[in-house]
N, C-alpha and C positions, 0 to 999 in steps of 0.2 A: 932210751934205747929203741928203736923202732925195727923189727922183726920183717927180712922180706919173705913174704907169700911164695911158696911154688909155683901155687895157679892165682896170675893175680885177676881182681876183677871175678874172684869167684866167693864173696863173703859168703854166701848159700851154704858153703860146706861148714863156716860155724857151728851151723846149726843140726846139724846130720846129726841122728843118731847113731849109725851106723860108726863115725868116725869119735865113741866114746867108747864100742863096743869090739871085743876081741874076736877074734878066728877067722875064719875063710868061707863064710856063709854066700858071700857075693860073689866068688870064685870057684861053685863046684865043678867037680868033675863030668864028664858028660853022665848021665843017668843017675849021678847022685839029686836028693833030694832036695829042691829049694825054698821049701814053705819057711823055715824059721827065717832066711833071709827077708823073702816075699810080705811076713808078717809085721817083723822089725819095719821095712819099707810105709809099709799101709799106716802105722803112727807116725811117720817123720812128717813134722812139720815143713820141710823140705822134698818132699817128693817129687813135684811137680820139676823145679828147678834139678834137681838131678836128675831126672828122665829127661828134660831137654840138652843138660847137656853131654848126655850121653847120646841123643840124636843130630844133635849140634855137630861135633866132632868125630861123630861115623865110628862109637866103640862095639868093638864087636864081640867082647867079653864079659863077663859077670852079670852082674844085676846092678843095674841103676833104675832107681824111680820104681822100683816091685815090678821090673819087665826083664826078662829073660834076654838073653841075647837073640835067641831063636823069634822071639815076641817081638826086638827090635826089629829085627828083619820081616818080620810081617807087616810090621807097622809102616817100613821104607817104601815095599814094596807095593803097598795100596796108595801110599801118597806118589807114587808114582807114576801108577796107574790112574788117578783120579786128575794130576796134571795131564798126560796124555788125552784125558777125553777132551 
């Protein structure tokens, strides 16, 4: 029996460390420490794929690929500024 994946063509998720760990570290409340999530992400073999996914899909919340929502917004701003030059 073949199971249907919720995220088609996203096989990188199978290697994500966060998928094997419980907790809400990847979606902290404003002002909460993100250190634990970022340290786990730093060791993850699919860190770049995760960040790429978040950037491609405009994720506005959570920590993806070790980068906070604020960090991704700064990245988007820098990319857009570079494109307009």
